[in-house]
C-alpha positions as CSV (number, residue, x, y, z in Angstrom):
1,M,-12.3,6.5,1.1
2,A,-15.1,4.2,2.1
3,D,-14.2,2.2,5.3
4,D,-17.5,0.3,5.9
5,G,-17.1,-2.5,3.4
6,S,-19.5,-1.0,0.9
7,V,-17.2,-1.2,-2.0
8,L,-16.4,-4.8,-1.4
9,E,-20.1,-5.6,-1.1
10,T,-20.6,-4.0,-4.6
11,Y,-18.3,-6.4,-6.5
12,E,-18.4,-9.6,-4.5
13,P,-21.9,-10.6,-5.8
14,M,-20.8,-9.9,-9.4
15,L,-17.8,-12.1,-8.9
16,A,-19.9,-14.8,-7.5
17,E,-22.6,-14.8,-10.1
18,G,-20.6,-14.0,-13.2
19,V,-18.9,-10.9,-14.6
20,D,-21.1,-7.8,-14.9
21,A,-19.4,-5.3,-17.2
22,S,-21.4,-2.4,-15.7
23,V,-20.0,-3.1,-12.2
24,L,-16.5,-3.3,-13.7
25,T,-16.9,0.1,-15.4
26,A,-18.5,1.6,-12.4
27,E,-15.5,0.6,-10.3
28,L,-13.0,2.0,-12.8
29,E,-14.9,5.2,-13.0
30,R,-15.0,5.4,-9.1
31,A,-11.2,4.9,-9.0
32,R,-10.7,7.6,-11.6
33,A,-12.8,10.2,-9.8
34,R,-10.7,9.5,-6.7
35,T,-7.5,10.0,-8.7
36,E,-8.8,13.2,-10.2
37,E,-10.0,14.5,-6.8
38,L,-6.6,13.9,-5.4
39,L,-4.8,15.9,-8.1
40,A,-7.3,18.6,-8.5
41,P,-5.9,21.2,-6.1
42,L,-2.4,21.2,-7.6
43,S,-0.8,23.5,-10.1
44,P,1.0,22.3,-13.3
45,E,4.2,23.1,-11.5
46,Q,3.3,20.9,-8.6
47,L,2.2,18.1,-10.8
48,S,5.5,18.2,-12.9
49,R,8.0,18.7,-10.0
50,Q,10.0,15.8,-8.7
51,V,10.0,16.3,-4.9
52,S,12.2,13.4,-4.0
53,R,14.4,10.8,-5.5
54,L,12.1,8.3,-3.9
55,M,9.0,9.3,-5.9
56,S,8.1,10.0,-9.5
57,P,6.6,13.3,-10.5
58,L,2.9,13.2,-10.0
59,V,2.2,13.6,-13.6
60,W,4.4,10.5,-14.5
61,D,2.3,8.4,-12.1
62,Y,-0.9,9.9,-13.6
63,A,0.0,9.2,-17.2
64,H,1.4,5.8,-16.2
65,I,-2.0,4.8,-14.8
66,G,-3.4,5.4,-18.2
67,H,-0.6,3.6,-20.0
68,F,-1.0,0.6,-17.9
69,E,-4.7,0.6,-18.6
70,E,-4.1,0.8,-22.3
71,L,-1.6,-2.2,-22.3
72,W,-3.9,-4.5,-20.5
73,L,-7.5,-3.3,-21.5
74,L,-7.0,-2.1,-24.9
75,R,-4.2,-4.1,-26.3
76,N,-4.5,-7.3,-24.4
77,L,-8.3,-7.5,-23.8
78,G,-9.4,-5.5,-26.9
79,G,-6.7,-6.6,-29.3
80,R,-6.1,-2.9,-30.4
81,E,-2.9,-1.4,-31.7
82,P,-0.9,0.9,-29.5
83,M,-2.2,4.4,-29.1
84,R,1.3,5.8,-28.4
85,A,3.9,3.1,-28.8
86,E,6.7,5.6,-27.8
87,H,5.2,5.6,-24.3
88,D,6.1,1.9,-23.8
89,D,9.5,3.0,-22.7
90,V,8.8,6.3,-20.9
91,Y,6.0,4.7,-18.7
92,D,7.6,1.4,-18.1
93,A,8.1,1.2,-14.4
94,F,10.9,-1.3,-14.6
95,A,12.8,0.5,-17.4
96,H,13.4,3.7,-15.3
97,E,14.1,4.2,-11.7
98,R,11.8,6.7,-9.9
99,S,14.8,9.0,-9.4
100,E,15.2,9.5,-13.3
101,R,11.6,9.9,-14.3
102,G,11.6,13.6,-13.9
103,E,14.2,13.8,-16.9
104,L,12.1,11.6,-19.2
105,P,10.1,13.1,-22.1
106,I,6.9,12.8,-20.1
107,L,3.7,14.3,-21.0
108,P,2.9,17.7,-19.4
109,P,-0.3,17.8,-17.2
110,A,-2.8,19.0,-19.9
111,A,-1.5,16.4,-22.5
112,A,-1.5,13.7,-19.9
113,R,-5.1,14.4,-19.0
114,A,-6.1,14.2,-22.7
115,S,-4.2,10.9,-23.1
116,V,-5.6,9.3,-20.1
117,A,-9.2,10.4,-21.0
118,A,-8.8,9.0,-24.5
119,V,-7.7,5.6,-23.1
120,R,-10.7,5.5,-20.7
121,E,-13.1,6.3,-23.5
122,A,-11.8,3.4,-25.6
123,V,-11.8,1.2,-22.6
124,L,-15.4,1.7,-21.9
125,E,-16.2,0.8,-25.5
126,V,-14.2,-2.4,-25.2
127,L,-15.7,-3.5,-21.9
128,G,-19.2,-3.0,-23.1
129,G,-18.7,-5.5,-25.9
130,F,-16.4,-8.1,-24.3
131,D,-17.6,-11.8,-24.0
132,W,-16.5,-12.8,-20.5
133,N,-17.4,-16.5,-21.0
134,T,-13.7,-17.6,-21.3
135,S,-11.4,-20.0,-19.6
136,D,-8.4,-17.6,-20.1
137,P,-7.3,-17.0,-16.5
138,L,-6.3,-13.5,-17.2
139,H,-10.0,-12.6,-18.3
140,A,-12.0,-15.1,-16.1
141,G,-13.8,-13.3,-13.3
142,G,-12.7,-10.0,-14.8
143,F,-9.3,-10.5,-13.3
144,V,-7.5,-8.2,-15.8
145,V,-9.9,-5.4,-15.0
146,G,-9.5,-6.0,-11.3
147,M,-5.7,-5.8,-11.8
148,V,-6.0,-2.5,-13.7
149,L,-8.3,-1.1,-11.0
150,Q,-6.0,-2.0,-8.1
151,H,-3.1,-0.7,-10.0
152,E,-4.7,2.8,-10.1
153,L,-5.8,2.5,-6.4
154,Q,-2.2,1.6,-5.4
155,H,-0.8,4.5,-7.3
156,Q,-3.2,6.9,-5.5
157,E,-1.5,5.9,-2.3
158,T,2.0,6.4,-3.9
159,M,0.9,9.9,-5.1
160,T,-0.4,10.7,-1.6
161,Q,3.1,9.9,-0.2
162,T,4.4,12.4,-2.8
163,L,2.0,15.0,-1.6
164,Q,3.3,14.5,1.9
165,L,6.9,14.7,0.9
166,G,6.3,17.8,-1.1
167,A,4.3,19.5,1.6
168,M,1.3,19.8,-0.8
169,P,-2.4,19.6,-0.1
170,G,-3.5,16.2,0.9
171,P,-6.8,14.3,0.6
172,P,-9.6,14.2,3.2
173,P,-9.6,13.2,6.0
174,A,-5.7,13.6,5.8
175,R,-5.3,11.6,9.0
176,P,-5.7,8.0,10.4
177,P,-8.4,7.3,13.1
178,Q,-7.5,7.5,16.7
179,V,-6.4,4.3,18.7
180,T,-8.9,3.4,21.5
181,L,-8.0,-0.2,22.4
182,E,-5.3,-1.3,24.8
183,G,-4.1,-4.7,26.0
184,E,-3.3,-7.9,24.0
185,L,-5.0,-11.1,23.2
186,V,-3.8,-14.7,22.9
187,V,-4.1,-16.5,19.6
188,E,-4.1,-20.1,20.3
189,A,-1.7,-22.6,18.6
190,G,-3.0,-24.5,15.7
191,A,-3.3,-24.7,11.9
192,F,-5.0,-22.1,9.6
193,T,-5.2,-21.2,5.9
194,L,-2.7,-18.6,4.8
195,G,-3.2,-16.8,1.5
196,A,-6.0,-16.2,-0.9
197,G,-8.5,-18.9,-2.0
198,A,-11.2,-18.9,-4.6
199,T,-13.3,-16.2,-2.8
200,E,-10.6,-13.6,-3.8
201,P,-10.5,-13.8,-7.6
202,W,-8.6,-10.6,-7.9
203,A,-5.9,-11.5,-5.5
204,Y,-2.3,-11.1,-6.8
205,D,0.0,-14.0,-7.5
206,N,2.0,-13.4,-4.3
207,E,-1.1,-14.1,-2.2
208,R,-1.4,-17.6,-3.7
209,P,-1.7,-20.5,-3.4
210,A,-3.7,-20.7,-0.1
211,H,-2.0,-23.3,2.0
212,E,-2.1,-24.6,5.6
213,R,0.2,-23.3,8.2
214,S,0.5,-24.3,11.8
215,L,1.8,-21.8,14.4
216,P,2.5,-21.9,18.2
217,A,0.4,-19.7,20.4
218,F,1.3,-16.1,20.5
219,R,0.0,-12.8,21.9
220,I,-0.7,-9.7,19.8
221,D,-1.7,-6.2,20.7
222,R,-5.4,-5.3,20.2
223,G,-4.4,-1.7,19.2
224,L,-1.7,0.0,17.3
225,V,1.3,1.9,18.8
226,T,0.3,5.6,19.3
227,N,2.2,8.7,19.0
228,R,1.9,9.0,22.7
229,D,3.6,5.6,23.1
230,Y,6.3,6.4,20.6
231,L,7.0,9.9,22.3
232,A,7.8,7.9,25.5
233,F,10.3,5.8,23.4
234,V,11.9,9.0,22.0
235,G,12.0,10.7,25.4
236,D,13.6,7.7,27.1
237,G,16.5,7.9,24.5
238,G,15.4,5.1,22.2
239,Y,17.2,6.6,19.3
240,A,20.5,6.8,21.2
241,D,20.5,3.4,22.8
242,E,22.4,1.2,20.4
243,A,21.4,-2.0,22.3
244,L,17.8,-1.6,21.0
245,W,18.8,-1.6,17.4
246,S,19.9,-4.4,15.2
247,G,23.4,-3.8,13.6
248,E,21.8,-2.9,10.3
249,G,19.3,-0.7,12.0
250,W,21.9,1.1,14.0
251,A,23.9,1.8,10.8
252,W,20.8,3.2,9.2
253,R,20.1,5.4,12.1
254,E,23.6,6.7,12.2
255,A,23.6,7.5,8.4
256,E,20.2,9.2,8.6
257,Q,20.9,10.9,11.9
258,A,17.3,10.0,12.7
259,E,16.0,11.0,16.2
260,A,12.2,10.7,15.5
261,P,9.8,9.5,12.8
262,L,10.0,11.2,9.4
263,F,8.2,14.6,9.2
264,W,8.6,15.2,13.1
265,E,10.7,18.2,14.2
266,R,11.5,19.8,17.5
267,D,9.6,23.1,18.5
268,G,11.6,24.2,21.6
269,G,10.9,21.5,24.2
270,R,8.0,19.9,22.3
271,W,7.5,18.0,19.0
272,R,5.3,19.0,16.1
273,W,4.9,17.4,12.7
274,Q,4.2,18.2,9.1
275,R,0.9,16.9,7.8
276,F,1.0,17.7,4.2
277,D,1.0,21.5,3.8
278,R,0.8,22.5,7.4
279,L,2.6,22.0,10.7
280,E,0.7,20.9,13.9
281,P,1.3,19.5,17.3
282,I,1.8,15.7,17.4
283,P,-1.6,14.1,17.9
284,P,-1.1,11.7,20.9
285,D,-3.8,9.2,20.2
286,E,-3.2,8.7,16.4
287,P,-1.1,5.6,15.5
288,V,2.4,6.6,14.9
289,Q,3.2,6.5,11.2
290,H,6.1,7.1,8.7
291,V,8.4,4.8,10.7
292,S,11.0,2.5,9.1
293,R,11.0,-1.2,9.9
294,F,14.3,-0.5,11.9
295,E,12.5,2.0,14.0
296,A,9.5,-0.3,14.4
297,D,11.8,-3.1,15.5
298,A,13.7,-0.8,18.0
299,Y,10.6,0.3,19.5
300,A,9.3,-3.3,20.0
301,R,12.6,-4.3,21.7
302,W,12.3,-1.2,24.0
303,A,8.7,-2.3,24.8
304,G,9.8,-5.9,25.6
305,K,8.0,-7.2,22.6
306,R,8.5,-8.0,18.8
307,L,6.8,-7.5,15.6
308,P,4.5,-10.2,14.5
309,T,5.4,-12.5,11.7
310,E,3.5,-12.3,8.5
311,P,1.6,-15.6,9.2
312,E,0.9,-14.5,12.8
313,W,-0.7,-11.2,11.6
314,E,-2.9,-13.0,9.0
315,K,-4.0,-15.7,11.4
316,A,-4.9,-13.0,14.0
317,A,-6.7,-11.1,11.3
318,R,-8.7,-14.0,10.1
319,T,-9.6,-15.5,13.6
320,R,-9.8,-12.6,15.9
321,T,-11.1,-9.8,13.6
322,G,-13.6,-8.2,15.9
323,E,-11.1,-8.0,18.8
324,L,-8.3,-6.2,16.9
325,E,-8.7,-2.5,16.1
326,H,-7.6,-0.9,12.8
327,L,-6.6,-4.1,10.9
328,Q,-7.2,-1.8,7.9
329,G,-7.9,1.9,7.5
330,A,-5.2,3.3,9.8
331,V,-1.6,2.4,8.9
332,W,0.4,-0.5,7.3
333,Q,1.9,-2.7,9.9
334,W,5.5,-3.9,9.7
335,T,6.0,-7.6,10.2
336,G,9.2,-9.6,11.0
337,S,9.0,-11.4,7.7
338,H,10.9,-11.1,4.5
339,F,8.9,-11.0,1.1
340,T,9.2,-14.6,-0.1
341,A,7.0,-16.9,-2.3
342,Y,4.4,-19.2,-1.0
343,P,4.9,-22.9,-1.6
344,G,3.7,-23.7,-5.1
345,F,3.9,-20.0,-6.2
346,E,3.5,-19.3,-10.0
347,A,4.0,-15.8,-11.5
348,F,0.9,-14.3,-12.9
349,P,0.4,-12.6,-15.3
350,Y,3.9,-11.3,-15.4
351,P,6.9,-12.0,-13.1
352,E,7.8,-8.3,-12.5
353,Y,4.8,-7.8,-10.2
354,S,6.1,-10.0,-7.4
355,E,8.7,-12.5,-8.4
356,V,11.6,-10.1,-8.9
357,F,11.2,-8.6,-5.4
358,F,11.3,-11.9,-3.5
359,G,14.3,-12.4,-1.1
360,E,15.8,-10.7,1.9
361,E,15.9,-7.1,0.7
362,H,12.1,-6.4,1.3
363,R,10.1,-6.7,4.4
364,V,6.4,-7.4,4.5
365,L,3.7,-4.9,5.8
366,R,0.1,-6.0,6.3
367,G,-3.2,-4.4,6.8
368,G,-3.7,-1.0,5.0
369,S,-3.5,2.6,5.8
370,W,-6.0,5.3,6.0
371,V,-5.2,6.1,2.3
372,T,-5.6,2.4,1.1
373,D,-8.9,1.6,-0.8
374,P,-10.9,-1.3,0.6
375,V,-10.5,-3.1,-2.6
376,V,-6.8,-3.5,-1.9
377,A,-7.0,-3.7,1.9
378,R,-8.0,-7.4,2.2
379,A,-6.7,-9.7,4.8
380,T,-4.4,-11.6,2.3
381,F,-2.9,-8.5,0.6
382,R,0.9,-8.5,1.0
383,N,2.7,-5.0,0.9
384,W,6.4,-4.9,0.8
385,D,9.2,-2.4,0.9
386,Y,12.8,-1.8,1.9
387,P,13.1,-1.7,5.7
388,Q,14.6,1.9,5.6
389,R,11.6,3.4,3.9
390,R,9.5,5.9,5.9
391,Q,7.5,7.9,3.4
392,I,5.0,5.0,3.3
393,Y,2.1,5.1,5.9
394,S,3.8,2.6,8.1
395,G,3.1,2.0,11.8
396,I,3.5,-0.7,14.5
397,R,1.4,-3.4,16.0
398,L,3.3,-5.5,18.6
399,A,3.4,-9.2,19.3
400,R,5.1,-11.6,21.7
401,D,5.4,-15.3,22.4
402,A,2.6,-16.8,24.6
């Protein structure tokens, strides 16, 4: 995955100057090559197996990527008839929970590859002849293509989680970068713009509208919490100290019998962890990952700090970028905020992307992990999940009142 901004530099001029179909198709092809590379080492059995109730079989994700592309770029953009109407139910993410997708009549790997390839061939034909001079907000600025592109990139991260849970080979570099910065910085009180503006034409509905927020001063850590830091919390009895956990968090810890992050295990008097298909010692200088929001909050309390709110994280990311390490490219960072709508929110282009998830069940994560493509890992992007989830590449950045 590129981490130097080169991908963003590729499409930003196109968006500023008008839609260039060749850039759109190049980005779609780049994403597809990344998907194929991710799945290439796997056997048909590995692709078809459901390794966890939390995740779909990999071949479901793969065929779903193609079906989503067909829905939006062939039917909607190109006005074509369905290629396989029976797939509208099988590959509808809202019709079937992940836990039941392994029992659906999904395409086997070879047929899925043929189907996905046929969709892409037709899509390239449609894109080459489409007139982008339109006021339709779904098509303006190539938004619908950006949506399909980001959908595939996000599923790549989901599939990488499946590879980790299934102890299967992972993608290079298979690890986040090391943490090098210590200390904290002060973000001064005042107003800032929260959310995506006109310079982010592919931003999702939950990132909009941009609006002014005013915050009191706060402090935020320059670097992420490392495995070394988290080992100290574990060694100090952090998992056994009920006072460090919220009531809901303690109930989760008791039910899960958790005593360390997911994929960690004791090896005599030491800890090691599973990184995809191999076991290795805990790398002390990497950011801790695969921690729930409950674990992140308990660690913050132990350290005498707290998790940043979502507005605090974005203000720091926007105003102090060069002073904060690994805003993107390492781990998703839990915040203290629920996933809610911004004032003036309007669902677009369908309510199931964001609106149905608003409320107090989901917590927001910000930043982006080492698996997250730069097209997705923008400062305004809002990730969300249940606070108990740990298969995601989630870590911790701390804050406190100034």
